[in-house]
C-alpha positions in Angstrom: -63.2 -68.6 10.4 -64.7 -65.3 9.5 -63.1 -63.8 12.6 -59.7 -65.0 11.6 -60.1 -63.5 8.1 -61.2 -60.2 9.7 -58.1 -60.1 11.9 -55.7 -60.8 9.0 -57.4 -58.1 6.9 -57.1 -55.6 9.7 -53.4 -56.4 10.1 -52.8 -55.9 6.4 -54.6 -52.6 6.3 -52.6 -51.3 9.3 -49.3 -52.3 7.6 -50.4 -50.6 4.3 -51.3 -47.5 6.3 -48.1 -47.4 8.2 -46.0 -47.9 5.1 -47.9 -45.1 3.3 -47.4 -42.8 6.3 -43.6 -43.3 6.2 -43.3 -45.2 9.5 -41.5 -48.1 7.9 -39.3 -45.8 5.8 -39.6 -43.5 2.8 -38.1 -43.3 -0.6 -34.6 -41.6 -0.7 -34.5 -38.0 -1.7 -33.3 -37.4 -5.2 -29.8 -35.7 -5.4 -30.0 -32.2 -6.7 -27.5 -29.3 -6.9 -28.5 -25.7 -6.7 -25.7 -24.4 -9.0 -24.0 -26.1 -11.9 -21.7 -23.1 -12.7 -19.9 -20.9 -10.2 -17.6 -17.9 -10.6 -15.3 -16.8 -7.8 -12.2 -14.6 -7.3 -9.1 -15.7 -5.5 -9.8 -15.7 -1.7 -13.6 -15.9 -2.0 -15.8 -18.9 -1.0 -19.4 -20.0 -1.7 -21.8 -22.6 -0.4 -23.4 -25.3 -2.7 -26.7 -26.9 -1.7 -27.3 -30.5 -2.6 -30.8 -30.8 -1.1 -31.7 -33.5 1.5 -29.9 -36.5 0.0 -28.2 -38.7 2.6 -24.4 -39.4 3.0 -23.0 -36.9 0.5 -19.4 -36.9 -0.7 -17.8 -33.8 -2.1 -14.7 -33.7 -4.2 -12.7 -31.3 -6.4 -10.8 -32.4 -9.5 -8.3 -29.5 -9.1 -7.6 -28.5 -5.5 -4.9 -26.1 -6.6 -7.7 -23.9 -8.0 -10.7 -24.7 -5.7 -11.3 -26.9 -2.7 -14.6 -28.1 -1.2 -15.6 -29.1 2.3 -19.2 -30.0 3.2 -20.4 -28.1 0.2 -18.4 -24.9 0.8 -16.1 -24.1 -2.2 -13.0 -22.0 -1.6 -11.1 -20.3 -4.4 -7.3 -20.7 -4.3 -5.9 -19.5 -7.6 -7.0 -18.6 -11.1 -8.2 -21.5 -13.2 -11.1 -24.0 -13.5 -12.2 -26.9 -11.4 -15.2 -29.3 -11.3 -16.9 -29.8 -7.9 -18.7 -33.2 -7.7 -21.2 -34.3 -5.1 -22.2 -38.0 -4.8 -24.8 -39.8 -2.8 -24.9 -43.3 -1.4 -27.1 -44.5 -4.2 -24.4 -43.7 -6.7 -26.0 -40.6 -8.3 -23.9 -37.5 -8.6 -24.0 -33.8 -9.7 -21.2 -31.5 -11.0 -20.7 -27.8 -10.6 -18.1 -26.1 -12.9 -16.1 -23.5 -11.0 -14.1 -20.7 -12.6 -11.7 -18.7 -10.4 -10.3 -15.4 -11.5 -7.5 -13.2 -10.0 -8.4 -10.5 -7.5 -7.6 -7.4 -9.6 -6.5 -3.9 -8.5 -9.4 -1.5 -8.6 -7.7 1.7 -7.6 -4.2 3.2 -7.2 -3.5 6.1 -4.7 -0.3 8.2 -5.0 1.3 9.9 -2.0 1.3 13.2 -4.0 -0.8 14.3 -6.9 1.4 17.2 -7.8 5.0 18.1 -7.0 7.6 20.8 -7.7 11.0 19.6 -8.7 14.3 21.4 -9.2 16.3 20.8 -12.4 18.5 17.7 -11.8 16.7 16.9 -8.4 15.1 13.6 -7.6 12.0 12.8 -5.5 10.4 9.4 -4.9 6.7 9.0 -5.3 4.8 6.5 -3.2 1.8 4.4 -4.3 -0.7 2.1 -2.7 -3.5 0.1 -4.3 -6.9 -1.4 -3.5 -7.5 -4.2 -2.6 -4.3 -4.6 -0.7 -4.3 -8.3 -1.3 -4.7 -8.1 -5.1 -3.4 -11.2 -6.9 -1.1 -9.2 -9.1 0.5 -6.4 -7.0 3.0 -5.2 -9.7 2.9 -1.4 -10.5 4.7 0.3 -13.4 5.9 3.9 -13.6 6.1 6.0 -16.8 6.5 9.7 -17.8 4.4 11.4 -20.4 7.4 13.5 -21.4 10.9 12.1 -20.5 12.5 15.2 -21.8 11.1 17.0 -18.8 11.1 14.3 -16.1 12.3 10.7 -15.9 10.9 8.0 -13.5 12.5 4.7 -12.7 10.8 1.4 -11.6 10.8 2.4 -8.0 9.0 5.8 -8.5 12.1 8.0 -8.3 11.4 11.1 -10.4 14.3 13.2 -11.7 13.9 16.6 -13.3 15.5 16.9 -16.8 14.4 20.3 -18.1 12.0 23.1 -17.2 8.4 22.4 -17.9 5.4 20.3 -16.7 4.5 16.7 -17.3 2.6 13.8 -15.7 4.1 10.7 -14.0 1.8 7.7 -14.5 1.5 4.7 -12.2 -0.3 1.7 -13.7 -1.3 -1.8 -12.8 -1.1 -4.8 -15.2 -4.9 -4.8 -15.5 -5.0 -1.1 -16.7 -5.8 0.9 -13.6 -3.8 4.2 -13.5 -3.1 7.2 -11.3 -1.0 10.3 -12.2 1.0 13.0 -10.5 1.6 16.4 -12.1 5.3 17.3 -12.1 6.6 20.9 -12.5 10.3 21.1 -13.1 11.9 24.4 -12.3 15.3 25.8 -13.0 17.1 26.8 -9.8 18.4 30.4 -9.7 22.1 30.9 -10.0 23.9 30.6 -6.7 25.7 33.8 -5.5 29.4 33.8 -4.9 29.0 35.2 -1.4 26.4 34.2 1.3 23.5 36.6 1.7 21.8 36.8 5.1 18.0 37.0 5.4 15.5 36.7 8.2 14.4 33.2 8.9 11.0 31.9 7.6 7.9 32.6 9.8 7.7 28.8 10.5 11.0 29.3 12.5 13.5 26.9 11.1 16.1 27.8 13.6 16.3 27.1 17.3 15.9 30.1 19.6 16.6 28.9 23.2 19.4 30.6 25.1 21.5 27.4 25.3 21.5 26.9 21.5 24.1 29.6 20.9 26.7 28.3 23.4 28.1 25.6 21.1 31.1 26.7 19.0 31.4 26.0 15.4 34.3 23.5 15.9 32.4 21.6 18.6 29.2 21.4 16.4 31.0 20.1 13.4 33.2 17.6 15.3 30.1 15.9 16.8 28.6 15.2 13.4 29.0 11.6 12.2 28.2 12.5 8.6 26.8 15.3 6.5 23.2 14.6 7.1 20.9 13.3 9.8 18.4 12.3 7.1 20.1 12.1 3.6 16.8 11.5 1.8 14.4 13.8 3.8 13.8 15.8 0.5 13.1 12.7 -1.7 10.7 10.5 0.4 8.2 10.7 3.2 9.9 9.4 6.4 8.2 7.2 9.0 7.8 8.2 12.7 9.6 5.0 13.7 12.8 5.8 11.7 12.8 9.4 12.8 12.6 8.6 16.5 15.2 5.9 16.1 17.6 8.2 14.3 17.2 10.9 17.0 17.7 8.3 19.7 21.0 7.1 18.2 22.4 10.4 17.1 26.0 11.1 18.4 27.3 14.3 20.0 25.6 17.7 20.4 23.2 19.0 17.7 24.3 22.0 15.6 21.3 24.1 16.5 20.5 22.8 20.0 18.1 20.0 19.0 18.2 17.2 16.5 14.7 17.8 15.3 15.7 21.4 14.5 18.9 20.1 12.7 16.7 17.9 10.6 14.5 20.8 9.6 17.5 23.0 8.9 19.0 20.4 6.6 15.9 20.6 4.3 16.1 24.4 4.2 19.9 24.3 3.6 19.4 22.1 0.5 17.5 25.0 -1.0 20.2 27.5 -0.1 18.5 29.1 2.9 20.9 31.5 4.6 20.8 31.2 8.4 20.9 34.1 10.8 22.9 32.3 13.5 26.6 32.6 12.6 27.6 29.2 13.9 24.8 27.4 12.0 25.6 29.3 8.9 29.3 28.5 9.2 28.5 24.8 9.6 26.5 24.6 6.4 29.1 26.7 4.5 31.6 24.0 5.4 29.5 21.5 3.3 30.3 21.1 -0.4 26.7 20.7 -1.3 25.5 23.9 0.3 25.0 26.9 -2.0 23.4 30.0 -0.5 20.4 31.4 -2.4 19.2 34.9 -1.7 16.0 34.2 -3.5 14.9 31.4 -1.3 11.2 31.2 -0.5 8.9 28.8 1.3 7.3 27.9 -2.1 10.6 26.2 -2.9 9.7 23.3 -0.6 8.1 20.2 -2.0 5.1 18.4 -0.5 7.5 15.7 0.7 9.7 18.2 2.4 6.7 20.0 4.0 5.5 16.6 5.3 8.9 15.8 6.8 9.2 19.2 8.4 5.9 18.7 10.1 7.0 15.3 11.2 10.3 16.6 12.7 8.4 19.4 14.5 6.7 16.7 16.7 10.0 15.9 18.4 
């Protein structure tokens, strides 16, 4: 009898030991959540940790604002949402998520200073950081509209001689400015004056370029300009190459790239040494010879486009 009791006691002790050691199971881990509040900007994501609780279920009460998958919260748009995690024993924890817009932090203008003739128009370009900002709207304004006006697309027009600043701003208050100097153009002479070409050589010099007659040059032109806005905005390489490839007839100066450069100088009244080229521009109603032309008359946009044309 004593032996039987000893065996039963041993079995009981072994069972107690095994239970205490976790071999027959352990108490479920209590549900916890490492964050009860979370702030994100649109496009960001963050991982929530709910400890070692088993069979977790994650939900969002506003998936338009934030979604959740396996504890990873993704911000969709500005607003608030509650992320809830539940375990199989019915317990739950909640994290309040606030999502804000991704704001513009910096604005960069294509030019920080420009010279502009009275009545002339130039377009300013602008970019911002980050490029995927939630509110990409930019607004333009002039500090002195009596000197220069600017429209909603950044086109600046000189009104009277003087200097002012054109401001580009975002809706969250970030700004950038461009200094504008408006200058009165000298009175155009009644007769053309001939000068030496600029040192940058705006005219073609090959032997074949003088062979085309004035009549032939003009008849091959489909319109007044190769690039009507080469003085008002920075052109792209793709549109320049496409225009040259599709140009009709023979160029006035022997090459289309040189014609494009000459157009910019002609707008400022540059007088050309080659008679046929000079005659061509004199046939245009917009051309007014200026004996006082200087390279300083060119704007930054025009200098950029001249360098671009020179590549072809």
